[in-house]
N, C-alpha and C positions, 0 to 999 in steps of 0.2 A: 504493500499499500504506499509505504514511504517512498519506494522508487517511482511509483506512479505520480505521486504528488510532486516529486522532485522533477520528473519529465514535463509535467504540466507547467510547473513553475519556469522551467528553462524555456518552454515555448512561449510563454507569456513574456518573459524577458526579452526574447529575440524580437517579438512583435513590437514591444515598446521601443526597443532600441531602434528598430527599423523606422518607426513613426517619428521618433525624435530626430533621426537623420534626415527624413523627408521635410520636417518642419524647420530645420536649421537654415539660416539665410545662406544662400549660395552666392558665390563670387559674382560681382556686378562688373559688367564689361562696359568700358567708357571710351568714346572717342571724342570727349568734350572739347578737345582743343585742336581738332584737325582743321587745318586751313586749306581752302581751295584758291589758288592764286590766279587761274585763267579767268574766271569771271567774277570773280576775284573775291572769293569767299573769305570774309573775316568772321562771319558769324558762327559761334561755336555749334558744333553738332550736338544734339540732345543726348542725355544719358539713356543707356539702354540696359536692361537687366533680364534675367530669365529665372524661371523656377519660382519657389515660394520664398520670396525675400520678405523679412519683416520690415515694418515701418521704421524701426530703429536703425536697421542696417542701411536702409535707403537714405534716410536723413544724415546718417554719418558719412556715406559716400558723397552726397551732394555737398555737405560741409567741407569734405576733403577737397573737392574740386572747385569750390567758389574762389579761393585765392589764385588758383591756376587760370581760371576764366578771367579774373580781373587783370592778371599779368599780360594776358594777350590784348586787352583793349588798347593800351598804348601803341602796340604794334600795328593794330588795325587803323588807329588814327594816323600813325605815321604813313602807312600804305596809302590811305586815302588822300593824304596831304601831298603825296608825290604825283597825284593824277592832275592832269591839265583840266581846267574848267573849259570844256570844249563843246561848241554847238556849231553846226554847219547850216547854212541857208539852204543848200542843195547838195546833191551827190557829186557835182563837179568840184565843189569846194572840198569834199572829202578826198577826191583823187588828187587835187593839188597839195593837200596836207601830206598825204602818203608820199608823194614825190619829193616834197621838201624834206621829209624825214629821211628819205633814202639819200638825197643829195648831200645834206649836212651831217649825216651821221646821227645817232640817237642812243639814248639810254632808255631801256626798258624796265617797267615796274611790274612786270607780270611774267607769266610762264611763256606766252607765245611771242614770237619774233614778229618783225614787220611783215615778212612773207607769209607767216601762218595766219596772222590776222586778216591779210588781203585775201588769202584762199578761203578762209572762213566766211568773209563777207561775200565772195562769189558763190560759194556753196548755198548760202542762205538766199541771196537775191535772185540768182538764176531761175529757181523754180517759179518765181512770179510770172515768168514768161513760159517756162516749159511745164509747169504743173508740179505739184507736191505729190508724194506717194499717196496711194488710196488709203492706207492705214491711218494717215493723219486726219482723214475726215471722220473717223470714229469719235473724234472729240467735238464735233459740230454742235451737238446739243448745249455744250457748255460755252460756246462762243459768245452769245449775248452777255453772259455774266463777266467773262474774261475781258471782253471788249469795254465793259462799263467800269471794271475795276482796275484793269492794268494799262489799257491803252493810253489814258492821260498821263500816267507815270512815265511810260515809254517815250512819249512825244515831249515831255518836259525834261528829258535827260536823266531822270531818276529811275532807271530801269531796275527791277528787282534783282538783287544779288543772290547767289546761292542756288540758282537753278541749273541743274546740270545740263550740259549741251548734248543734244541727240548725237549719237555716234556718227550718223551720216553727215553731220555738219562739222565734225572735229577734224582739223587739218593734220596732215602727216608732218613728221619732223624733217629737218634738213632740207627746207625749201630755200630757193634762191630769192632774195628780197626783190631784186630788180625785175625778175621774170614775173613774180606774183603781183607786184605793183602795176605792171602794164597789163596783166590778165584782169586785174580789178578795174582798171580804166576801160578796158575793152567791154567788160561786163556791164558797167555803168552806161557806156554808149549804147549797147544793145538794149538795156532797159529803157533808156529815154527815147530810143527810136521805135520802139514797139508800138504799133498803131492799134492793136487790139485790146481787149480788156485784160487785166491781170488776173491770174488764178487767185481764188479765195485764200486768205492768209490762214495758215493752220490754227493759229490761236485766235484770230480776230474775225475771220470770215471774210465775205466779199465787201470790198471797200472801194471808194472812188480812186481813180487813178492817182490823183494828187495825195491822197492819205497813204497809199502804199508806198509812194516815193518818200514821203515824209517820215514813215517807219524805218525804211532802209537808210535814210540819212541820219536819223537818231541812232540807229544801230551801229553805224559806222563811227560816229562820235564816240559812242559808249566804248568801243574797243581801241580806237586810236588814241584816246586820251591817256592810255597806259604807256604811251611812248613819248619821250620828251627829247627834243633836239639837243644836241651837245652844248649849243650856246645858251640854252635855257635850263640846263641840268642844275646849275647853282641855286 
């Protein structure tokens, strides 16, 4: 009988031990200070955790990361202070700016080179003539809301940061600046000479011709502001 009780006690002990293991806070995984310099993310990424974490362990982890988040804020401000306050009246002005950066030499305050920025601009604006992939029309029901919330910010030069670039619009490495600047100029000429209607914007939908050109102009300024001519770098 004593052996039976002992076995039962051992089983109960094992169950209790297993439950206590499941209820213990698990290790929290954090990327709170990851920076994305292409589009140029200074915003800390949110904390992530898995399993059954107690509130105490969550607050403890957040408290541990708060000083590290605060430390990154000055770096974000310094990064933003290096950006030019840049707005173009039209796409031709963006081409002129790219050519001036190429001729004078420049300092970059982002991951992308002048050639990569110009290739990205071409990849984004050419589909206004050629059409965007069909899968991008899946977001069409959201376009009225996106147009209302984000379009004014984009056109004012306050484009949202921290939005990951779609892979099809990401430029490759090791591009020749001079070649890509002229390719950007040719793309702008093609866009301006296009006599038909432009394809619906994947985020904002069908817009008047002038508005599409305004969006691409603001987009060019958003990226080229990360490059500063050598004589302006001080």
